[in-house]
C-alpha positions in Angstrom: -18.6 8.1 20.5 -18.2 5.1 18.4 -20.9 5.1 15.7 -22.6 1.7 15.1 -21.4 1.8 11.5 -17.8 3.2 12.4 -14.9 0.3 12.8 -12.7 2.8 14.6 -12.4 5.8 16.7 -12.1 8.9 15.1 -8.4 10.4 14.9 -6.8 7.1 14.2 -4.9 5.8 11.4 -6.9 4.6 8.1 -4.3 1.8 7.8 -5.1 0.2 10.9 -1.1 -0.6 11.3 0.2 1.0 14.1 4.0 1.8 14.0 6.0 0.1 17.0 8.4 2.2 19.3 11.7 0.9 17.3 9.9 2.5 14.4 9.0 5.5 16.0 12.1 6.4 17.8 13.7 5.4 14.1 11.8 8.3 12.9 12.4 10.4 15.2 16.3 9.8 15.0 16.2 10.3 11.3 14.4 13.7 11.9 17.1 15.0 13.8 19.7 14.0 11.9 17.9 15.6 8.9 17.5 18.5 11.2 21.3 18.5 12.4 22.8 18.8 8.8 20.4 20.8 7.1 19.3 23.8 9.4 21.8 26.0 11.4 23.2 25.3 15.6 20.7 28.6 16.3 17.7 26.3 16.2 18.4 22.6 17.2 16.4 21.2 20.3 18.2 20.8 23.7 18.0 16.9 22.4 19.5 17.7 18.8 22.5 19.3 20.9 22.6 16.4 23.2 22.8 13.9 20.1 25.7 15.9 18.6 27.6 15.8 21.4 27.4 12.5 22.8 27.4 10.7 19.1 31.3 10.4 18.6 31.7 7.9 16.4 28.8 10.1 14.4 30.7 13.8 15.2 34.3 14.2 15.9 35.5 15.8 18.8 36.5 19.4 18.2 34.6 19.5 15.0 32.4 22.3 13.7 29.1 21.0 14.7 30.2 19.9 18.2 31.3 23.5 18.7 28.0 24.7 17.3 25.8 22.2 19.5 28.0 23.2 23.0 27.0 27.0 22.4 23.7 26.3 21.7 23.1 24.2 24.6 24.5 26.8 26.6 21.8 29.3 25.4 19.2 27.0 25.9 20.4 25.9 29.5 20.6 29.7 30.0 24.7 29.6 31.0 25.7 31.7 28.1 
């Protein structure tokens, strides 16, 4: 419940400036790329595996990263 002297809802950022959808998506891509390069393929999410497999410009076809993504995706979907 809003208090009369409080100008904002509880839990809102103190800055008062919300980020746009494009900014949030850019940050998500950055987090995913960091996770791909800094962690083992056994910890990747399905979205990260698909990012590796579908980004032909960043990850060359047949690279070890693509092989790891393919194997991890098979485990996540229950094929392996």
